[in-house]
N, C-alpha and C positions, 0 to 999 in steps of 0.2 A: 755574104756567104750563107748558103742554105744548109741547115742542119736537120737532123731527125726531129729535134725539138720544135722546129718551125713548120713541119709538115701538118697538113690538115687530115682529118680522118678519111681514110680511103685512098689517099694519094700514094703513088708508087714512085720509088726513086732508086738510083744506083749509088752505092757507097763509093765516094771519090777518094776521101782521105780520112785517116783515123790516127789519133795520137796514141801510138802503141805503148809508149812509156806511161800513159795515164789510164788507159782503158784496162779493166781487169782481164786477166788471161781467160777466165771463164767465157766472157763475151766473144773473144777471138776464137775459142774452141767451138762455140756454137754457130760460127759462120759470119760473125760481124767483121768482115774483111773487105777491103776495096774490091770493087767489081761485082759484089753480090747485091741482089735486089732486096729492098726493104720496103715495107708498107706499114702505115700507122693504122692499127685496128681500133684502139679505144684509148681514151684518156680518163683517168680516175677522177672522181668528183672534185677533189681538191687540186686538180691539175698535176698531180704527181703520184704514182709513176705513170709512164706511158707504156701501152701494150703494143708491141710491134711483131711483125712476121718477117723473119729473115730466112729465105729459102725453105719455107714450110715449117720452120721452127718458131713457135710462139714464145715470146718472153716479155718480161716487164723490166724496164730500166728507169732509173731516176732521170728526171729532167736535166739535172746538171751534167750527167754522163752523156745524155742525148745531144747536148749542146757542143760536145767535143767531136762528134761524128759528122763530117761534111758529106753532103749528098748532092746529086744532080737529078732533077725531076725527069720522069719518063712521061712523055705526052701521049 
């Protein structure tokens, strides 16, 4: 299973599945929904948090949260 946490910087993916009962409502409101495109922009020096772009919205999420969001790579 590929997740946001396993992306490399610059990779683009489509969100396939998300644990709605675990992921905060704020992430869902900002577009972290199945079918939306996500890309990894930057990883903090201590490997947490991850900085991502979802449909033009830049946000930082914890690595533990990123492991709950399943994605599919865009080639």
